[in-house]
Each structure stands twice: as structure tokens, then as C-alpha cells.
VEXDRENSE-235619 format. One line per field, with one value per residue (C-alpha): residue in one letter; x, y, z. Coordinates in pm, whole numbers, padded with zeros to 5 digits, always signed. Example, Ala and Ser with C-alpha at 12.3 -4.5 7.8 and 13.67 -1.06 7.14 Angstrom:
<recs>
code = [a s] .
X = [+01230 +01367] .
Y = [-00450 -00106] .
Z = [+00780 +00714] .
</recs>
This chain:
<recs>
code = [m h r d e a t k r f h g g g d a f a d l i d e t p p a q l p t p d t d v p m v s r s v r l p l e t y e r v r a a a d a r g i g v t t l m r q w i e a g l a d l d d s a t v s l a d v r r a l a s l s r p t a a] .
X = [+15520 +15209 +15177 +14882 +15082 +15372 +15131 +14985 +15335 +15418 +15105 +15137 +15443 +15716 +15999 +15782 +15853 +16225 +16233 +16064 +16336 +16605 +16444 +16438 +16730 +16930 +16798 +16994 +17039 +17159 +17518 +17541 +17665 +17886 +18122 +17985 +17708 +17381 +17078 +16733 +16504 +16157 +16096 +15748 +15738 +15454 +15384 +15488 +15822 +15888 +15808 +16054 +16324 +16254 +16275 +16605 +16743 +16625 +16791 +17119 +17079 +17087 +16837 +16623 +16791 +17137 +17041 +16888 +17203 +17418 +17203 +17217 +17594 +17633 +17409 +17608 +17935 +17798 +17732 +18095 +18236 +18390 +18352 +18128 +18043 +17927 +18155 +17865 +17826 +18198 +18188 +17885 +18055 +18373 +18180 +17995 +18327 +18463 +18162 +18170 +17885 +17659 +17691] .
Y = [-06059 -05880 -05504 -05535 -05756 -05509 -05225 -05423 -05485 -05115 -05000 -05275 -05102 -05275 -05448 -05620 -05364 -05351 -05730 -05703 -05465 -05702 -05990 -05799 -05857 -05545 -05357 -05396 -05036 -04955 -04845 -04482 -04446 -04150 -04030 -03677 -03590 -03531 -03321 -03428 -03152 -03172 -02998 -02946 -02975 -02973 -03328 -03247 -03108 -03411 -03647 -03461 -03482 -03853 -03917 -03727 -03928 -04256 -04165 -04113 -04430 -04242 -04163 -03850 -03725 -03773 -03578 -03296 -03282 -03258 -02977 -02785 -02826 -02710 -02409 -02315 -02357 -02120 -01861 -01863 -01892 -02234 -02482 -02785 -02931 -03282 -03484 -03535 -03156 -03116 -03388 -03227 -02889 -03033 -03229 -02915 -02733 -03003 -02997 -02756 -02507 -02453 -02111] .
Z = [-00892 -01010 -00969 -00730 -00496 -00497 -00419 -00124 +00013 -00018 +00160 +00420 +00566 +00756 +00579 +00319 +00047 +00131 +00101 -00238 -00356 -00228 -00422 -00750 -00987 -01084 -01386 -01708 -01818 -02170 -02213 -02327 -02686 -02599 -02327 -02367 -02122 -02311 -02225 -02339 -02466 -02612 -02945 -03085 -03464 -03713 -03830 -04188 -04069 -03850 -04137 -04361 -04093 -04041 -04417 -04435 -04142 -04297 -04627 -04439 -04233 -03902 -03630 -03623 -03305 -03454 -03765 -03560 -03346 -03661 -03800 -03473 -03450 -03812 -03747 -03438 -03630 -03894 -03624 -03515 -03868 -03811 -04094 -04052 -04390 -04472 -04698 -04940 -04975 -05042 -05309 -05478 -05480 -05627 -05888 -05997 -06042 -06271 -06508 -06799 -06789 -07089 -07249] .
</recs>
């Protein structure tokens, strides 16, 4: 049904709009990707900063939101002195320890 027809049924009153709702198939909502309740917040970033974040997320093969969440969680862990370190950072640190330094 076209939007204009639905609007006419709504404004017409009676049971016409209720009937329209009954005729509509149930919406197919996406399944959440986590069991943890999430809160959506808007963050305003300069375009250059957003592009850098997007490039970093693309390089890791993850979404921008996922990367931002990881950074926030790591920053919060740093505040309470708990350790949250990416495996890549650990490997780089270990690799730098095994290389002889030039004198």
C-alpha cells in the first residue's frame, strides 16, 4: 500500500487503520550481536579524525563503532590500572625485546 493511502486510512478514523496494521506482516528485526545491553550515543568528531578512525578500523577488519568501543574500554581499564592490551601490541613489544639494539 502506498503511503498516501495509509495516511488517508489513518485520518479517516474508525477501524480502517487498525485493519491496515493487522494486514501488515510482522517486521523482521535484526538479531542483536551481543547479550550485553548497549546504549547508543552520538559523538561529534572532526572529519579528519573520523576518517583516521575509519581507516584504522578498516585496517583491522572491524567496524568503526567496534574500534571506538575497544579504545574506550582500554582507556577506562587504564584509569583503574587493569591491563587491556591488544595481542598485536604484545607481539610488537616482545619482538622489540628480542632484537639487538645498535650501540
